[in-house]
N, C-alpha and C positions, 0 to 999 in steps of 0.2 A: 748769599745775601746777608752775611753777618756784618753788623756794624757795632763797634764798641760805643757805649754811650748810654744815656738814661732811657728808661722805658717811655717817658713822655715824648721824647724826640724821635720815636720810631715810626710815627705815622707816615711820613713821606717815604721812608724806606719800604713801607708795605705797599704803597701805591704802585711802585714799579714792578712788583711781583704779581699784580692782578692778571688774571687769565680770562680767557673767553668763558670759562665755566662759571665765573662770578658775575657775568654780564646780566644774568636773569635775576640777580639778587636785588634787594632794596638798595637805594642810593647810599644809605649809611654803610651797608656791608661792602658795597663796591669800592668805597674809599680806602679800605684797608684789608690786608690779609691777616687773619687771626693765626698767630704763631703759638704753638703749644710745646711745652717742655716736658719730657719724661726723663727719669734717670734711674739707674740701677746697676747691679752687678752683671746681669744677663749672663750668668754662668750656666753652662749646659742649657742653652737657649731651647725652649720647648714651645708648644702651641699656646701655653698659658701666657708666656711673655708676648708672643705674637698677637694674641687676642687683646691683651692690654693695650698694645701699640695701635691695633686696629680701632679700638674704642676711642683712644686718645686722638687719633687722626680725625675721626668723625666729629670731634668737638671743635675742630678748627680747620685751617687750610694747609698749614705747613708744620710738619712735625720734626722737632729737633730732639735727639736722644743723647743724653750724657751717659757715658759708661765709665765706671770707676776703675782705678788701677789695681793691680794685684796687691800692692802694699796696703792700700786703703781697705780692701776686702779682708785681707789677713788680719789687720788690726781690729776691725769691728766684728767680723763674723767667723773667721777661720780661713783655711787655705782654699782658694778657688780650684776647680777641676781643670779649667782651661786658662791659658795664658791671656794676658790683656790683648795681645795682637790677634789671637784667635777670636776673642770675644768682640773686638771692634769689627772684624770682618763678618762675623755671624750677624750682628745687628744691622750692618750695612745691607746685607742680603735680604732683609725683611721688606716686603714690597710697600708697606705703609710708611717707611722711614724716608724722610727727605734729606736729612743731614745728621751726622753724629759728631759729638764733642768727645774727644779722647781725654781720659784723665779727669773726668768731672768730679767735683768735690762730693764727699760722701753725705755731708749735710747740705740740704737744698736751701739756699738763701735767696732773698730778694735781689741781692747783688748779682747772682748768677742769672736770674730771670731777666734782669735789666740789661745785663751784658749782651745777651743774645736776643734782646727785643721780644721776649716772650710774654704773652698776656697772662698766662697762668701755667701751673704744672699739674699733671695728672698722675695719680698713683692708684693702685688697687686697694680694695678695702681690707687689706691685711696690715699688720703692724710692722714698721721698720724702725729699729732702735740702734743707737750708737753703742760703742763699747761700754759707756757708763749708764746705759738704760734710758737715754732721752729719745723722744720722737724726732726723727730726722726732718720732718716736715712742719715742725712747730711754728717756725717764723712765717712761712708762706700761708699756713692755715689762719694764723692770727690776722694777717693782712687781707684775707679774703681772695687770695690768688691761688687757691688749691681746689682741684676738682677730683672727684673719686669715680673710679669705674669698677664694675663688678669683677671680682676675682674668678678665674675659670676653675670650677669645681673638679676635683679628681686628679689634679696634677700639681706638683711643685718640684723644685730641684731636690728638696729634702726627701720627697717621696721617691723620686727616681733613684737617688743614692740608696735609699732603703731597699728598693727592688733589686738593685745590683748586689748589695751586701747579702741579701737573703739567698740569692741565686737559686730560686725554685723553678722547677719545670711545670708545676701544677697548673699554671694559667694557660697551658697549651694542651698538654696530653693527658692529664689526670683529672679530668672534669668530674668523674665519678668517685674519685678518691674521697674517703670519708673525712679526711683532714681538711681537704678543700671545702667540702660542704659545710663543715663545722664553722670555718672562718667566714664563708660567704653568707651563711645564715645569720651571722652576727654583724652583717653590713651596717656600718655607721654607728655601732654600739660600743666601739673601742674606747680605751681610756682617753679622756680629754676631747672626746668628740671625733677622734681620728678613726680611720679604719683600723681594726685590730691586726690587720695583716697587710703591710704595705707592699708585699710582693705581688699582689693582684691589683691590676688597674681598676679603679672605680669610676672611670670616665664613661659617661653615657652619651653616645653620638645622637645628634638630631639632624634632620634635613636642613633646618634653619641655619645651624652652625656651618654646615658645608657651603650653603649659599653665601653666607657672610664672608667666607674665606676664598671662595672661587672667584676668578676674574670674570667669568661669563662671556669671554671673548671667543668667537668662532675663528677658525683659520681664514685668512684673507687670500685672494688670488695673488700668486707670487710668493707666498710663504713657503718655506722649506719645513715640512713636517718631520720632526725628529722624534724617534721613540727610544726611550731607555727603560729598563726594568730592574727591579731589585727589592730589597727589604727596606732600605733607607731607615733603619732602626736608630733610635736616639739621634735624630737628625743633627749632624755635626759639620764642622768646618771642612772635613774631607769630602762630604757630600756637596757642600756649597761650591768648593773648588772644581769638582767634577762637573756639576751642572752649569757652572759658568763657562767651562771649557766647551761643553756640548753646545751651549747657547751661541758661542762664538764660531761654530762650524758654518754658520750661514749669516748673510746680511739681514735676512728677514726670517728668523727662526720662530717656529711654533713648537715648543717642547712638550711632549706628552710623557708622563712618568707612569709606568705600570707598577703597581704595588702588589706584591704577593700576599696571599692570606697567611695568617699566623702559622697554621699547621704546615704549610708549604715551606715557610722560612725555617721552621723548626726541623723539617726533614733534611734540608741541606746544610743548615748551620749548626744544628745540635745544641748541646748544653741547655741553657734556659732561654735561648733566643726565640722570638724577639722579645725585648724588654718592654717595648711599647706595642700595644695592639694595633691592628690595621686601621682602626678609626682614629687613633692618636697620630699614627704615621701619616694618614691622609692629610690632616690639618697642618702638620709640620711641613710637609712638602708643598702644599698649596700656598703657604705663607711666603715661599721663596720667590723672589722677583724674576728668576730665570725660568720659572715653570708656568706653562699656559693651562695645562689640563692634567688630571690624574685619573687613571683607570683603577678602580678599587677591586682588588681580587683578580688581578691580571693572570692569564694562563702562564705557566712557567715556560713552555715552549712558545717562541715567537713565530707563530704559524702564518700561513697565507691568508687565512680568514681575517686575522687581526690586522695584518699589513694592508689588505684591500679595504677593510672597513674604515680605517682611519686615513687611508691614502698616504701611507708612510713613504717618505722619500729617502730617509736615512735612519739606520739603527746603530746606536752607539753603546759601547761597553767600556768600562775603565780597565785599569791594569790588574784588578783583582781577579782571583781565580773564578772560572766559569764552572759551576758544578753541573754534572750531567743530569738529564731528566730521569724519572723513575725507571724507564726502560734502558737507561744507559746512553741514550742519544744526545746529540749536541742541541741545546735549546735554540741556538742561533743558526741551525742548518739552512733554514729557508731564506733568511735575509742574506746569508753568505752566497747561496745559490743565485740569488737575484742581483748580487753585486752591490748591495746597499749597506753592507755591514762595515763599521769602522771602529777600531780600537783607539780610544783617546787617552792621552796621558796628561793629567792635571798637574803633575808634579807633587801631589800630596798623597802620600800612601797611608794616611791615618785611617784606621778602621774602628768599628764599634767595639771590637775586642780590645783594641789598644786603650780605649776610654775606660772600659771595665777594669783593665789592669791598673790604670792610674788610680781608680777608686780603691781597688783591693790593696794596692801598695800603701795607700794612705788611710787604710780602713779605720785605724784607731783614732786618727785625727778627725776624720769625717763623722765618726760616731760621737766623738766628744763635741764636735761643732753642732751636730743635730740636737744633742741633749741640752747644750748650753742655750741654744736658740729657743728651744721649747720652754725651758725654765724661765727665761727672760720674758717671753711672750705671756706665759701664764701669770707671772707677777704683775704685769701691766693690766691684764684682763681682770685679775682679782681686785686691783686697786680701783679700776673703773667701776667695778661692780659695787665695791664698798661706798664709793662716792655717790652712786645712784641710790643705794639703800639709805645713806645719810640724808640725801635730798628728799626722799620719800617720807622719812621720819620727820624731817623739818616741816614738810607740807602738812603732815598729819597733826603735828603739834600746833601749827598756825590755825588749822581748821578748828581745833578744840578751843 
């Protein structure tokens, strides 16, 4: 429903998009669909991005997301981890997104909002700057067509890159380690308000957050209940392609994803995996439009109890290696015995390991990018603080 043209002429275009869900609204609301614009790099898409888009969608009816090109990101921020084609596909897979605009301009203008008939744009309460240190939302803020949503605490692309560069195992297996204790005791007291140790996730899960992300839909008669299991760590385009392939195994799919606990993932993957804890992985998977339900802390062996409980019709696994259970047995022995096991090939062999390798390969560039970004943000924060202090002094002088 994209029409080129000015914002004022978009009313009629909105009417034809009205749905039954708006019928109960006031007559004014029924006349038009509120179109919301979001934009960003969406590099290494995580549940923080998904939460921003969820909040933005809740402010209107139709969400359009502009995604920047690799060239634009490199110019203003530094090299992206994922290619623009990968990033476009990742954002399309987020269930609150109605439409994406490829190659959206880095600076958000009224011209862009009008072009896509959007009422306003939404961004998180963090700072986004151009290469020369200007606020990328300055124009839309001045015109009153800017809304802010709360940033998700405990995660950012910068933080995830930091976790990978640190490559620590302490957040899984060395909980009693004195080094770990020392860092976690300093929670939130690091320089510039950051955690002093980005290798440990500071995300705290709540039942409310899970409810917000979950679809809440029960399987319907005639649905094919498909079960898949894994780590789904650093939820990425390889996972999306796999889940889309699984989703297409049936005309009426109900896809349940079993997520293994952190210690289980660490047992079979080793190194410092998982990079994201089970709570973070839960939200990342729930945000995917191909997923209906998540089992948090699913058993490694897909046994008869689980299959019967969820009335599973089909169990799928990708082309990646299946690690044996602790006793050396095949975790898929039972679904194979029942004849409901299927190996699916999404055509995408990307793994979490591959992404970590991308980060390590460009380690110095990413470290420089992170430092540069932080320095720019601190300069803006200090300037804002100075302005506030000057205003306070002026008010004090006036009062005298």
